[in-house]
N, C-alpha and C positions, 0 to 999 in steps of 0.2 A: 607308440603314442597314436591314439585314435585321431581320424581326420578331423572331428567336430572339436576335439580338444585344441589341436593344431592350429585352428582358424579363429578360437574364440579369444576375443581381446580381455586380458586380466588387469585389474587396476587394484591400488591399493593393497589392502590384506591379502587378497586372492592371488595378486602378483607375488607378493612376497613368500605365501604357500607354496604355491606352484614352484617359485624357483628353488625354496630350501627342499622341496620333495624333488626335483631335479638333482639338485646337489647331492642328496643322499640316498635316493631309490630308484632311480632309474637303471634297468636291465634289460639286456637284449642279447638276441644271439649273435649280432652283429658287432657289439661290444657297447660301451656305455662310458659317458664321461665321468662317471662316478668311481669312488672307491670301488664298488663291487665289481668293476671291470676286469680287476687282476685276481687270478686265483693263486692260491699258495702253491710255492716251489720251496719255501725254507720249512725247516722243521718248526713244528709246534713248539712255541715255549722258548724261541731262539729270543735273543736280548732285544730289547727295543729302547734305546737311551735316545732316539731322536725327537719325543717329544719332550724330554727335559732339556735337550740343548738348545730348543727354541719354543717358543710359545708364541704363534702370531698374535693371538689375541690380548696378550700384554705388550708384545714388541711393536706393535702398529698402534701407537699411541693415538690419542683422539686429535693431537695436534698434526700428526702425520697425515692421519685420514682426512683431515680436514684440509691440509697443505694440497690434497690431491684430488678434492672433492668426492673421497669415498665415504661420507658422513652423514647420509640421509638418514641411519637410523644406527642405533647400539648394536654392534656384533653380536650375532648369537651364536653360542658355543656348540660345536658338532663334535662328536666322535663316533666313528664307525668301525665295527671289528668284523672283518669277514674272514673265516679261517684264521690263518695265522697272522693276519696283516691288520693294523690298525691305522686309523685316520685320526688325527686330533688337530682341532683348528678352528676358524671361526668363518660364519658366512656372513658377508657384507652386501649392502645395498649402496649404490654410488647415487649421488644426486642427479644423477643423469636417468636413473631408474633402470640399469642394468644390474644384474647381480655377479657376484665373484665370492670364491671361497678360497682361502688359506690354509693348507693343513700339512703338518708334517706326518709322513709316513714311515715305516718300515720297510716298504716296497721300493726296491732297487731300480736304477734306471735299466741294468740287464733284464728285469722282470717286465719292465714297461715295454721294453725293446721287443722281447717275446711276445707279448700280447698285440702290440702295434707294430708290426716290422716297417712300415712305411713312414713311421714318424720321422720328422724334420730334426736334424742335430745342430744344435746352438751352443754357443758358449755366452754364458751370461756373469759378467764381472767374475771370469776366469774360471767358472764352474761349467762342467758339461751340463747339458740339458737336453730334453726332448721333447718337442711340440707337435701335438696331433690334435685331428679330429676324432674324437670315440664314435661320434655317431653323425657321419656325414648325411644320412639321411633325416636327421632332424638338424636344419640351419640354426646356427646362432650359437652354438657351444665350441669351445677351443681349450684344451690343455696342457699346462707343461709342468714337466717332472725337472727337479734342479737336483743332481748329485748332492749328497750330504753323506757323512762318514757312516751312518748307520741308518741309509735309506734314501729317503729323497723328500724335497717340499715340493707339494701338489698345488698348484695354482689351476682352477677352473672358471671361466669367465663364460657366462650365460648371457646372451643380449639378442633374443630370437626376432626382437623387432627394431633392432638397428639403432640403439637410442644413443650410442656414445656420441657426445658433442662434436667431436671432430671426424666422425663417421669412420672410425676405424674398425675394421673387420673385428671378429672376436679373437681372431689368431694374433692380431697386431695389438691389439688390447692386452691379451695375457701375456705378451712379451713385454710389454711398457709396464704393465705391473711387476713382473717379474723383476725387471731391471730396477724399479724401485724398492723391492721388499728385499731381493738377495743381499743389499749392503747392510741390512738388518742382521742377519745371520752371523752369531759368534764366530771368532777365528777358531779354525779346528775342527768346526761342527761338520 
């Protein structure tokens, strides 16, 4: 990201557009907080049932989002495909004006670990997870992937201006979001 963009303050639609662009399009030689950061080691055409096992866009109901103050605007559907990998879910804007995304992916924890060897291992409601800053050179983002039978649940927080009302770091925030969302996963998924 260029220096002028890093220091520019974004508001309203520009903030939303920038957050969504970061959620779906950032790339770098050093890694990225987006689905494009993992390259395929799976065979093209491998089965992807993750998206049918859990749909964040319907599972995270308006009531659930309001309870957590994650309902500043309606969720935006997102689907990204890179090689044999697919991410499907929604982008959200919290009332505190930070953004996050919740998507299912056929990318496994082993593939995430390969790309991000220093990722922190977690257990969230009995499921293995990896938490990492895909772009430590660009502050404000943190990602967690939670193990699922046919891939993982991918959650990204983007809070470069530190707007969380309790001043949680992006990594603490993404963990808190994961702890709220994981119980929504169907058993056996």
